[in-house]
DSSP file (Angstrom, degrees, kcal/mol; ACC not computed):
  #  RESIDUE AA STRUCTURE BP1 BP2  ACC     N-H-->O    O-->H-N    N-H-->O    O-->H-N    TCO  KAPPA ALPHA  PHI   PSI    X-CA   Y-CA   Z-CA
    1    1 A X     >        0   0    0      0, 0.0     4,-1.4     0, 0.0     3,-0.3   0.000 360.0 360.0 360.0 -39.7   51.7  -14.9   10.8
    2    2 A X  H  >  +     0   0    0      1,-0.2     4,-2.1     2,-0.2     5,-0.1   0.816 360.0  59.3 -69.7 -29.1   51.2  -12.9   14.0
    3    3 A X  H  > S+     0   0    0      2,-0.2     4,-2.3     1,-0.2    -1,-0.2   0.846 102.5  53.6 -69.1 -31.4   51.8   -9.6   12.2
    4    4 A X  H  > S+     0   0    0     -3,-0.3     4,-2.5     2,-0.2    -1,-0.2   0.922 109.4  48.4 -65.1 -43.5   48.8  -10.4    9.9
    5    5 A X  H  X S+     0   0    0     -4,-1.4     4,-2.2     1,-0.2    -2,-0.2   0.900 111.3  49.8 -62.5 -41.4   46.6  -10.9   13.0
    6    6 A X  H  X S+     0   0    0     -4,-2.1     4,-2.1     2,-0.2    -2,-0.2   0.908 111.4  48.2 -66.0 -42.3   47.8   -7.7   14.5
    7    7 A X  H  X S+     0   0    0     -4,-2.3     4,-2.6     2,-0.2    -2,-0.2   0.925 112.8  48.3 -63.9 -45.2   47.1   -5.7   11.3
    8    8 A X  H  X S+     0   0    0     -4,-2.5     4,-2.6     1,-0.2    -2,-0.2   0.883 110.7  51.8 -62.8 -38.1   43.6   -7.2   11.0
    9    9 A X  H  X S+     0   0    0     -4,-2.2     4,-2.0    -5,-0.2    -1,-0.2   0.902 111.0  47.2 -64.7 -41.7   43.0   -6.4   14.6
   10   10 A X  H  X S+     0   0    0     -4,-2.1     4,-2.3     2,-0.2    -2,-0.2   0.921 113.2  48.2 -66.3 -44.3   44.0   -2.8   14.2
   11   11 A X  H  X S+     0   0    0     -4,-2.6     4,-2.3     1,-0.2    -2,-0.2   0.922 112.4  48.7 -63.0 -44.6   41.9   -2.4   11.0
   12   12 A X  H  X S+     0   0    0     -4,-2.6     4,-2.1     1,-0.2    -1,-0.2   0.886 110.9  51.1 -63.1 -38.8   38.8   -4.0   12.7
   13   13 A X  H  X S+     0   0    0     -4,-2.0     4,-2.3     2,-0.2    -1,-0.2   0.900 109.5  49.9 -65.4 -41.3   39.3   -1.7   15.7
   14   14 A X  H  X S+     0   0    0     -4,-2.3     4,-2.5     2,-0.2    -2,-0.2   0.910 110.3  49.9 -63.7 -42.4   39.4    1.4   13.4
   15   15 A X  H  X S+     0   0    0     -4,-2.3     4,-2.4     1,-0.2    -2,-0.2   0.910 111.1  49.8 -62.5 -41.8   36.3    0.3   11.6
   16   16 A X  H  X S+     0   0    0     -4,-2.1     4,-1.8     2,-0.2    -2,-0.2   0.910 111.8  47.5 -63.6 -43.4   34.5   -0.2   14.9
   17   17 A X  H  X S+     0   0    0     -4,-2.3     4,-1.1     2,-0.2    -2,-0.2   0.913 113.0  48.5 -65.9 -42.8   35.5    3.2   16.2
   18   18 A X  H  < S+     0   0    0     -4,-2.5     3,-0.3     1,-0.2    -2,-0.2   0.900 112.4  48.4 -64.5 -40.9   34.5    5.0   13.0
   19   19 A X  H >< S+     0   0    0     -4,-2.4     3,-0.6     1,-0.2    -1,-0.2   0.837 111.8  49.9 -68.4 -32.5   31.1    3.3   12.9
   20   20 A X  H 3< S+     0   0    0     -4,-1.8    -1,-0.2     1,-0.2    -2,-0.2   0.681 113.7  44.8 -80.4 -18.0   30.5    4.1   16.6
   21   21 A X  T 3< S+     0   0    0     -4,-1.1    -1,-0.2    -3,-0.3    -2,-0.1  -0.285  74.7 156.2-124.1  48.5   31.3    7.8   16.2
   22   22 A X    <   -     0   0    0     -3,-0.6    -3,-0.1     1,-0.1     5,-0.0  -0.425  51.8 -97.2 -69.7 148.5   29.6    8.9   13.0
   23   23 A X    >>  -     0   0    0      1,-0.1     4,-1.9    -2,-0.1     3,-0.5  -0.308  31.6-115.6 -62.7 151.8   28.8   12.6   12.7
   24   24 A X  H 3> S+     0   0    0      1,-0.2     4,-2.6     2,-0.2     5,-0.2   0.807 113.6  61.0 -63.3 -29.7   25.2   13.5   13.6
   25   25 A X  H 3> S+     0   0    0      2,-0.2     4,-2.0     1,-0.2    -1,-0.2   0.902 106.3  45.7 -62.3 -41.0   24.4   14.6   10.0
   26   26 A X  H <> S+     0   0    0     -3,-0.5     4,-2.3     2,-0.2     5,-0.2   0.904 112.6  50.5 -68.3 -41.5   25.1   11.1    8.8
   27   27 A X  H  X S+     0   0    0     -4,-1.9     4,-2.5     1,-0.2    -2,-0.2   0.909 110.7  49.6 -63.5 -42.3   23.1    9.6   11.6
   28   28 A X  H  X S+     0   0    0     -4,-2.6     4,-2.4     2,-0.2    -1,-0.2   0.907 110.5  50.3 -62.4 -42.4   20.1   11.9   10.8
   29   29 A X  H  X S+     0   0    0     -4,-2.0     4,-1.1     1,-0.2    -2,-0.2   0.912 113.4  44.5 -64.1 -43.1   20.3   11.0    7.1
   30   30 A X  H  X S+     0   0    0     -4,-2.3     4,-0.9     1,-0.2    -1,-0.2   0.893 112.8  52.9 -67.5 -39.1   20.3    7.3    7.7
   31   31 A X  H >< S+     0   0    0     -4,-2.5     3,-0.6     1,-0.2     4,-0.3   0.881 105.0  54.1 -64.4 -39.2   17.5    7.7   10.3
   32   32 A X  H >< S+     0   0    0     -4,-2.4     3,-0.7     1,-0.2    -1,-0.2   0.813 101.0  61.2 -64.9 -29.6   15.3    9.6    7.9
   33   33 A X  H 3< S+     0   0    0     -4,-1.1    -1,-0.2     1,-0.2    -2,-0.2   0.850 113.1  35.0 -65.5 -33.8   15.6    6.8    5.4
   34   34 A X  T << S+     0   0    0     -4,-0.9    -1,-0.2    -3,-0.6     2,-0.2   0.261  87.2 127.5-105.2  10.6   14.0    4.3    7.8
   35   35 A X    <   -     0   0    0     -3,-0.7     3,-0.3    -4,-0.3    -3,-0.0  -0.501  47.2-155.9 -72.8 132.7   11.5    6.7    9.5
   36   36 A X  S    S+     0   0    0      1,-0.3     2,-0.7    -2,-0.2    -1,-0.1   0.917  88.9  36.4 -75.9 -44.3    7.9    5.4    9.5
   37   37 A X  S    S-     0   0    0     29,-0.0    -1,-0.3    70,-0.0    33,-0.1  -0.808  85.5-172.8-110.9  89.3    6.3    8.9    9.8
   38   38 A X        -     0   0    0     -2,-0.7     2,-0.5    -3,-0.3    -5,-0.0  -0.331  29.8-107.2 -80.7 162.7    8.4   11.3    7.7
   39   39 A X        -     0   0    0     -2,-0.1     2,-0.3    28,-0.0    -1,-0.1  -0.787  39.7-141.9 -84.4 128.2    8.1   15.0    7.5
   40   40 A X        -     0   0    0     -2,-0.5     2,-0.1    22,-0.3    26,-0.1  -0.645   4.0-138.3 -95.2 149.3    6.7   15.9    4.1
   41   41 A X        -     0   0    0     -2,-0.3     3,-0.1     2,-0.1    -1,-0.0  -0.416  29.6-105.1 -93.1 177.1    7.6   18.8    1.9
   42   42 A X  S    S+     0   0    0      1,-0.2     2,-1.2    -2,-0.1    20,-0.1   0.511  99.9  89.1 -84.9  -3.9    5.2   21.0    0.0
   43   43 A X        +     0   0    0      2,-0.1     2,-0.3     0, 0.0    -1,-0.2  -0.320  69.7 104.5 -90.6  55.2    6.0   19.5   -3.4
   44   44 A X        -     0   0    0     -2,-1.2     2,-0.5    -3,-0.1    45,-0.2  -0.816  69.8-120.2-125.2 166.3    3.4   16.8   -3.1
   45   45 A X  E     -A   88   0A   0     43,-2.0    43,-3.0    -2,-0.3     2,-0.5  -0.944  23.3-164.6-110.3 129.0    0.0   16.2   -4.6
   46   46 A X  E     -A   87   0A   0     -2,-0.5     7,-2.7     7,-0.2     2,-0.4  -0.958   9.1-176.6-116.3 128.8   -3.0   15.9   -2.2
   47   47 A X  E     -AB  86  52A   0     39,-2.6    39,-3.0    -2,-0.5     2,-0.4  -0.936  14.4-168.5-124.4 146.3   -6.3   14.5   -3.5
   48   48 A X  E >  S-AB  85  51A   0      3,-2.3     3,-1.7    -2,-0.4    37,-0.1  -0.981  84.4 -10.7-131.2 121.6   -9.7   14.1   -1.9
   49   49 A X  T 3  S-     0   0    0     35,-0.7     3,-0.1    -2,-0.4    36,-0.1   0.806 129.8 -57.2  59.5  31.5  -12.2   11.9   -3.7
   50   50 A X  T 3  S+     0   0    0      1,-0.3     2,-0.4    36,-0.0    -1,-0.3   0.360 113.1 117.5  84.9  -5.8   -9.9   11.9   -6.8
   51   51 A X  E <   -B   48   0A   0     -3,-1.7    -3,-2.3     1,-0.0     2,-0.3  -0.819  67.4-123.0 -99.3 133.1   -9.9   15.8   -7.0
   52   52 A X  E     -B   47   0A   0     -2,-0.4    -5,-0.2    -5,-0.2     2,-0.1  -0.563  29.5-130.7 -73.3 131.7   -6.6   17.6   -6.6
   53   53 A X        -     0   0    0     -7,-2.7    -7,-0.2    -2,-0.3    -1,-0.1  -0.395  26.2 -95.0 -81.6 160.5   -6.8   20.2   -3.7
   54   54 A X     >  -     0   0    0     -2,-0.1     4,-2.6     1,-0.1     5,-0.2  -0.162  37.2-103.7 -69.7 168.7   -5.7   23.8   -4.1
   55   55 A X  H  > S+     0   0    0      1,-0.2     4,-2.3     2,-0.2     5,-0.2   0.870 120.6  50.6 -63.9 -38.3   -2.3   24.9   -3.0
   56   56 A X  H  > S+     0   0    0      2,-0.2     4,-2.2     1,-0.2    -1,-0.2   0.928 112.7  45.4 -66.9 -44.4   -3.5   26.5    0.2
   57   57 A X  H  > S+     0   0    0      2,-0.2     4,-2.5     1,-0.2    -2,-0.2   0.896 112.6  52.1 -65.2 -39.3   -5.4   23.4    1.3
   58   58 A X  H  X S+     0   0    0     -4,-2.6     4,-2.5     1,-0.2    -2,-0.2   0.928 110.2  47.9 -61.6 -45.3   -2.4   21.2    0.4
   59   59 A X  H  X S+     0   0    0     -4,-2.3     4,-2.2     1,-0.2    -1,-0.2   0.897 112.0  49.9 -63.5 -40.5   -0.1   23.4    2.5
   60   60 A X  H  X S+     0   0    0     -4,-2.2     4,-2.2     2,-0.2    -2,-0.2   0.916 112.4  46.7 -64.2 -43.8   -2.6   23.3    5.4
   61   61 A X  H  X S+     0   0    0     -4,-2.5     4,-2.6     2,-0.2    -2,-0.2   0.902 111.9  50.3 -66.7 -41.2   -2.9   19.5    5.2
   62   62 A X  H  X S+     0   0    0     -4,-2.5     4,-2.6     2,-0.2   -22,-0.3   0.903 110.3  50.4 -64.6 -40.4    0.9   18.9    5.0
   63   63 A X  H  X S+     0   0    0     -4,-2.2     4,-1.9     2,-0.2    -2,-0.2   0.923 112.3  47.0 -61.6 -43.6    1.4   21.2    8.0
   64   64 A X  H  X S+     0   0    0     -4,-2.2     4,-0.8     2,-0.2    -2,-0.2   0.900 112.6  49.9 -64.2 -40.6   -1.2   19.2   10.0
   65   65 A X  H >< S+     0   0    0     -4,-2.6     3,-0.5     1,-0.2    -2,-0.2   0.910 111.8  47.6 -64.4 -43.1    0.4   15.9    8.8
   66   66 A X  H 3< S+     0   0    0     -4,-2.6    -1,-0.2     1,-0.2    -2,-0.2   0.826 112.8  48.7 -68.8 -31.6    3.9   17.1    9.8
   67   67 A X  H 3< S+     0   0    0     -4,-1.9    -1,-0.2    -5,-0.2    -2,-0.2   0.586  87.7 111.7 -84.2 -10.4    2.7   18.3   13.3
   68   68 A X    <<  -     0   0    0     -4,-0.8     2,-0.4    -3,-0.5    52,-0.2  -0.303  68.4-123.2 -67.1 147.7    0.8   15.1   14.1
   69   69 A X  E     -C  119   0A   0     50,-2.6    50,-2.3     1,-0.0     2,-0.3  -0.768  20.8-120.3 -94.6 134.3    2.1   12.9   16.8
   70   70 A X  E     +C  118   0A   0     -2,-0.4    48,-0.2    48,-0.2     3,-0.1  -0.565  33.4 174.2 -72.4 129.8    3.0    9.2   16.1
   71   71 A X  E     -     0   0A   0     46,-2.8     2,-0.3     1,-0.3    47,-0.2   0.856  52.9 -32.0-100.4 -62.3    0.9    6.9   18.2
   72   72 A X  E     -C  117   0A   0     45,-0.9    45,-2.9     2,-0.0     2,-0.4  -0.995  48.8-113.6-159.7 156.5    1.6    3.3   17.2
   73   73 A X  E     -C  116   0A   0     -2,-0.3     2,-0.5    43,-0.2    43,-0.3  -0.781  30.3-135.3 -92.5 138.4    2.4    1.1   14.2
   74   74 A X  E     -C  115   0A   0     41,-2.6    41,-0.6    -2,-0.4     3,-0.2  -0.834  18.9-175.9 -94.2 126.4   -0.2   -1.4   13.1
   75   75 A X  S    S+     0   0    0     -2,-0.5     2,-0.5     1,-0.3    -1,-0.2   0.757  90.2  33.3 -87.4 -28.7    1.1   -4.9   12.5
   76   76 A X  S    S-     0   0    0     -3,-0.1    -1,-0.3    39,-0.0     2,-0.0  -0.945  97.4-135.1-124.1 107.2   -2.4   -5.9   11.3
   77   77 A X        -     0   0    0     -2,-0.5     2,-0.1    -3,-0.2     3,-0.0  -0.309  15.5-122.1 -67.8 139.8   -4.0   -2.9    9.7
   78   78 A X        -     0   0    0      1,-0.1     2,-0.4    -2,-0.0    -1,-0.1  -0.382  36.9 -91.9 -74.0 159.7   -7.6   -2.0   10.6
   79   79 A X        -     0   0    0     -2,-0.1    -1,-0.1     1,-0.1     2,-0.1  -0.600  46.7-125.7 -72.6 124.6  -10.2   -1.9    7.9
   80   80 A X        -     0   0    0     -2,-0.4     2,-0.4    -3,-0.0    -1,-0.1  -0.424  24.2-163.1 -74.2 147.5  -10.4    1.8    6.6
   81   81 A X        +     0   0    0     -2,-0.1     2,-0.1     2,-0.1    -1,-0.0  -0.986  46.7  11.8-129.5 140.6  -13.7    3.6    6.6
   82   82 A X  S    S-     0   0    0     -2,-0.4     2,-0.5    15,-0.1    17,-0.0  -0.373  98.8 -40.8  95.6-173.3  -14.6    6.8    4.8
   83   83 A X        -     0   0    0     -2,-0.1    15,-0.3    15,-0.1     2,-0.1  -0.830  61.9-143.5 -96.5 124.4  -13.0    8.8    2.0
   84   84 A X        -     0   0    0     -2,-0.5   -35,-0.7    13,-0.1     2,-0.5  -0.412  12.4-120.5 -86.2 161.3   -9.2    9.2    2.4
   85   85 A X  E     -AD  48  96A   0     11,-2.5    11,-2.8   -37,-0.1     2,-0.6  -0.885  30.8-148.7 -88.7 129.6   -6.9   12.0    1.7
   86   86 A X  E     -AD  47  95A   0    -39,-3.0   -39,-2.6    -2,-0.5     2,-0.6  -0.910  12.9-170.3-107.3 118.4   -4.4   10.7   -0.8
   87   87 A X  E     -AD  46  94A   0      7,-3.0     7,-2.9    -2,-0.6     2,-0.5  -0.934   4.9-162.5-110.4 117.0   -0.9   12.3   -0.6
   88   88 A X  E     +AD  45  93A   0    -43,-3.0   -43,-2.0    -2,-0.6     5,-0.2  -0.885  15.8 169.6-104.1 124.0    1.4   11.4   -3.5
   89   89 A X        -     0   0    0      3,-3.2   -45,-0.1    -2,-0.5   -49,-0.0  -0.627  49.2-100.2-119.3 179.4    5.2   12.0   -2.9
   90   90 A X  S    S+     0   0    0     -2,-0.2     3,-0.1     1,-0.2   -46,-0.0   0.832 122.2  46.6 -70.0 -31.8    8.3   11.0   -4.9
   91   91 A X  S    S-     0   0    0      1,-0.2    19,-0.4    18,-0.1     2,-0.3   0.722 128.6 -64.1 -84.7 -22.1    8.9    8.1   -2.5
   92   92 A X        -     0   0    0     17,-0.2    -3,-3.2     2,-0.0     2,-0.3  -0.959  59.6 -72.8 168.9-155.0    5.4    6.7   -2.5
   93   93 A X  E     -DE  88 108A   0     15,-2.2    15,-3.3    -2,-0.3     2,-0.4  -0.971  25.2-148.5-139.1 156.1    1.9    7.6   -1.4
   94   94 A X  E     -DE  87 107A   0     -7,-2.9    -7,-3.0    -2,-0.3     2,-0.5  -0.966   2.7-156.3-122.6 135.3    0.0    7.9    1.8
   95   95 A X  E     -DE  86 106A   0     11,-2.5    11,-2.6    -2,-0.4     2,-0.6  -0.973  17.3-162.5-108.4 122.6   -3.7    7.3    2.4
   96   96 A X  E     -DE  85 105A   0    -11,-2.8   -11,-2.5    -2,-0.5     2,-0.6  -0.927   8.7-172.8-114.7 118.6   -4.9    9.3    5.4
   97   97 A X  E     - E   0 104A   0      7,-3.1     7,-2.8    -2,-0.6     2,-0.5  -0.950  12.0-154.7-111.1 117.3   -8.2    8.3    7.1
   98   98 A X  E     + E   0 103A   0     -2,-0.6     2,-0.2   -15,-0.3     5,-0.2  -0.801  17.0 172.9 -97.6 131.4   -9.3   10.8    9.9
   99   99 A X        -     0   0    0      3,-2.7    28,-0.3    -2,-0.5    29,-0.2  -0.733  46.2-102.4-122.7 174.6  -11.5    9.6   12.7
  100  100 A X  S    S+     0   0    0     -2,-0.2    28,-0.1    27,-0.2     3,-0.1   0.779 119.7  32.8 -72.4 -25.1  -12.7   11.4   15.9
  101  101 A X  S    S-     0   0    0      1,-0.2     2,-0.3    18,-0.0    -1,-0.2   0.562 129.4  -5.6-108.0 -10.4  -10.2    9.5   18.1
  102  102 A X        -     0   0    0     22,-0.1    -3,-2.7    17,-0.1     2,-0.4  -0.966  59.5-116.5-166.1 174.4   -7.2    9.0   15.8
  103  103 A X  E     -EF  98 118A   0     15,-2.0    15,-2.9    -2,-0.3     2,-0.4  -0.992  26.1-151.9-127.1 121.6   -5.8    9.3   12.2
  104  104 A X  E     -EF  97 117A   0     -7,-2.8    -7,-3.1    -2,-0.4     2,-0.4  -0.791  10.6-165.6 -95.7 136.0   -4.9    6.2   10.4
  105  105 A X  E     -EF  96 116A   0     11,-2.9    11,-2.2    -2,-0.4     2,-0.6  -0.980   9.5-163.7-124.6 130.5   -2.2    6.3    7.7
  106  106 A X  E     -EF  95 115A   0    -11,-2.6   -11,-2.5    -2,-0.4     2,-0.6  -0.968  13.0-159.9-112.3 118.5   -1.4    3.7    5.1
  107  107 A X  E     -EF  94 114A   0      7,-3.7     7,-2.5    -2,-0.6     2,-0.6  -0.880   3.9-165.8-106.2 119.3    2.0    4.2    3.6
  108  108 A X  E     +EF  93 113A   0    -15,-3.3   -15,-2.2    -2,-0.6     2,-0.5  -0.922  14.0 167.7-108.2 114.5    2.7    2.6    0.2
  109  109 A X  E >   - F   0 112A   0      3,-2.6     3,-3.0    -2,-0.6     2,-0.2  -0.981  65.8 -50.8-128.1 119.0    6.3    2.5   -0.9
  110  110 A X  T 3  S-     0   0    0     -2,-0.5   -19,-0.0   -19,-0.4   -18,-0.0  -0.382 122.3 -24.9  53.5-116.5    7.2    0.3   -3.9
  111  111 A X  T 3  S+     0   0    0     -2,-0.2     2,-0.4    -3,-0.1    -1,-0.3   0.291 118.7  99.2-105.9   9.5    5.6   -3.0   -3.0
  112  112 A X  E <   - F   0 109A   0     -3,-3.0    -3,-2.6     2,-0.0     2,-0.5  -0.815  52.8-163.0-103.6 135.3    5.6   -2.5    0.8
  113  113 A X  E     + F   0 108A   0     -2,-0.4     2,-0.4    -5,-0.2    -5,-0.2  -0.971   9.5 179.6-117.4 126.9    2.5   -1.3    2.8
  114  114 A X  E     - F   0 107A   0     -7,-2.5    -7,-3.7    -2,-0.5     2,-0.4  -0.957   6.3-165.4-122.3 144.1    2.9    0.1    6.3
  115  115 A X  E     +CF  74 106A   0    -41,-0.6   -41,-2.6    -2,-0.4     2,-0.3  -0.985  14.7 158.0-131.9 144.4    0.1    1.3    8.5
  116  116 A X  E     -CF  73 105A   0    -11,-2.2   -11,-2.9    -2,-0.4     2,-0.4  -0.953  32.4-113.1-155.5 170.5    0.2    3.4   11.6
  117  117 A X  E     -CF  72 104A   0    -45,-2.9   -46,-2.8    -2,-0.3   -45,-0.9  -0.871  25.0-169.9-116.6 144.3   -1.8    5.7   13.8
  118  118 A X  E     -CF  70 103A   0    -15,-2.9   -15,-2.0    -2,-0.4     2,-0.5  -0.842  18.3-137.2-125.3 162.4   -1.4    9.4   14.5
  119  119 A X  E     +C   69   0A   0    -50,-2.3   -50,-2.6    -2,-0.3     2,-0.3  -0.983  33.2 156.2-121.3 118.5   -2.9   12.0   16.8
  120  120 A X     >  -     0   0    0     -2,-0.5     4,-2.8   -52,-0.2     5,-0.3  -0.906  28.7-159.3-143.0 111.0   -3.7   15.3   15.3
  121  121 A X  H  > S+     0   0    0     -2,-0.3     4,-2.0     1,-0.2     5,-0.1   0.875  94.4  48.4 -59.6 -39.1   -6.3   17.5   16.9
  122  122 A X  H  > S+     0   0    0      2,-0.2     4,-1.5     1,-0.2    -1,-0.2   0.915 114.6  43.6 -71.3 -41.6   -6.9   19.5   13.7
  123  123 A X  H  > S+     0   0    0      2,-0.2     4,-1.2     1,-0.2    -2,-0.2   0.888 115.5  49.1 -70.1 -37.6   -7.3   16.5   11.4
  124  124 A X  H  X S+     0   0    0     -4,-2.8     4,-1.3     1,-0.2    -2,-0.2   0.854 108.0  55.4 -68.3 -34.5   -9.5   14.7   14.0
  125  125 A X  H  X S+     0   0    0     -4,-2.0     4,-0.9    -5,-0.3    -1,-0.2   0.855 104.7  52.8 -65.9 -35.2  -11.6   17.8   14.3
  126  126 A X  H  < S+     0   0    0     -4,-1.5     3,-0.2     1,-0.2    -1,-0.2   0.831 105.7  54.8 -68.5 -31.2  -12.3   17.8   10.6
  127  127 A X  H  < S+     0   0    0     -4,-1.2    -1,-0.2   -28,-0.3    -2,-0.2   0.822 102.6  56.7 -70.5 -30.7  -13.4   14.2   10.8
  128  128 A X  H  <        0   0    0     -4,-1.3    -1,-0.2     1,-0.2    -2,-0.2   0.782 360.0 360.0 -71.5 -25.9  -16.0   15.1   13.5
  129  129 A X     <        0   0    0     -4,-0.9    -1,-0.2    -3,-0.2    -2,-0.2   0.459 360.0 360.0 -82.7 360.0  -17.6   17.7   11.2
């Protein structure tokens, strides 16, 4: 009976050590899965007012989105105002509302909606114009 306990203790200890010392590549992959503000690639569709934007404008907007700084997550989303940029990806879609003091993002994945705020000088500057 005691040998069963010793074997289980050794197996549990090995599992704990392996879980605590995962390679950084595995940790990065798991972290990206749960990231609220992901980095987007260029194979997305960007629309403004229902019209698909050109490749140059899409690339510029994606660069601005990727360089934006995360401010805070909204637990109760504010009411959006204005015309959003709609970014459609393989995982879901983003509605981006630019204001002079912040950029609000609504992330739709499957049936889940998340909203958060970003700081991007270039996107906020476009909202002021």
